[in-house]
C-alpha positions as CSV (number, residue, x, y, z in Angstrom):
1,L,0.0,0.0,0.0
2,D,2.9,2.4,0.7
3,T,4.2,1.8,-2.8
4,L,0.9,2.4,-4.4
5,Q,0.5,5.7,-2.4
6,H,3.8,7.0,-3.7
7,L,3.7,5.9,-7.4
8,D,4.8,8.4,-10.0
9,L,1.4,8.9,-11.8
10,F,0.9,9.2,-15.6
11,N,0.4,12.9,-16.3
12,G,0.1,13.4,-12.6
13,E,-3.4,11.9,-12.7
14,A,-3.5,8.1,-12.5
15,P,-1.2,5.1,-12.4
16,N,0.7,4.2,-15.5
17,K,-0.2,0.9,-17.1
18,V,3.2,-0.7,-16.3
19,Y,5.7,-0.3,-13.5
20,N,9.0,-2.1,-12.7
21,T,8.1,-4.4,-9.8
22,K,11.5,-3.8,-8.1
23,T,11.9,-0.1,-8.4
24,A,8.2,1.1,-8.9
25,Q,9.5,3.3,-11.8
26,K,7.2,3.8,-14.9
27,V,8.3,1.5,-17.7
28,D,7.1,0.4,-21.1
29,Y,6.0,-3.1,-22.0
30,R,9.7,-4.1,-22.4
31,N,10.4,-3.0,-18.8
32,T,12.5,-0.1,-20.1
33,P,12.3,3.0,-17.9
34,S,9.9,5.6,-19.4
35,E,9.9,9.2,-18.1
36,H,6.4,9.8,-19.4
37,G,4.8,6.4,-19.1
38,I,2.6,4.6,-21.6
39,G,-0.9,5.5,-20.5
40,V,-3.7,4.6,-18.1
41,S,-6.0,1.6,-18.1
42,T,-9.4,2.5,-16.8
43,L,-10.3,-1.2,-16.5
44,D,-7.2,-1.8,-14.4
45,L,-8.1,1.3,-12.3
46,G,-11.6,-0.2,-11.7
47,R,-10.1,-3.5,-10.6
48,L,-7.6,-1.7,-8.3
49,V,-10.4,0.3,-6.6
50,S,-12.5,-2.8,-6.2
51,W,-9.7,-4.7,-4.6
52,L,-8.8,-1.9,-2.3
53,N,-12.4,-1.9,-1.1
54,I,-12.3,-5.7,-0.6
55,L,-9.1,-5.4,1.3
56,S,-10.6,-2.7,3.5
57,C,-13.6,-5.0,4.3
58,L,-11.6,-8.2,4.9
59,H,-8.7,-6.6,6.7
60,P,-10.0,-3.5,8.5
61,Q,-6.5,-2.7,9.9
62,H,-5.6,-1.6,6.3
63,K,-8.7,0.5,5.7
64,D,-7.1,3.9,6.5
65,K,-4.0,3.1,4.3
66,A,-6.2,1.9,1.4
67,Q,-8.3,5.1,1.6
68,Q,-5.1,7.1,1.5
69,V,-4.1,5.3,-1.7
70,L,-7.4,6.2,-3.3
71,E,-7.1,9.8,-2.2
72,S,-3.5,10.1,-3.4
73,G,-4.5,10.2,-7.0
74,I,-6.2,7.0,-8.2
75,S,-9.6,8.4,-7.6
76,A,-8.8,11.5,-9.6
77,V,-9.6,9.8,-12.9
């Protein structure tokens, strides 16, 4: 959740489609670092929001952090 909260967003608005899993840097589909990113997937955003809500229900100890993730930019789309 901490990583999600601090991701470098695509155009400062929403998560990029692809990130390096070790560094959390925006990358392209070949895992090459990308300063601008490759775009946003609204389908993936919907999935992420759904799973953050499920996480909050099943593990209430993470509810506040999950809400912070949503407020940090993901819900800006």
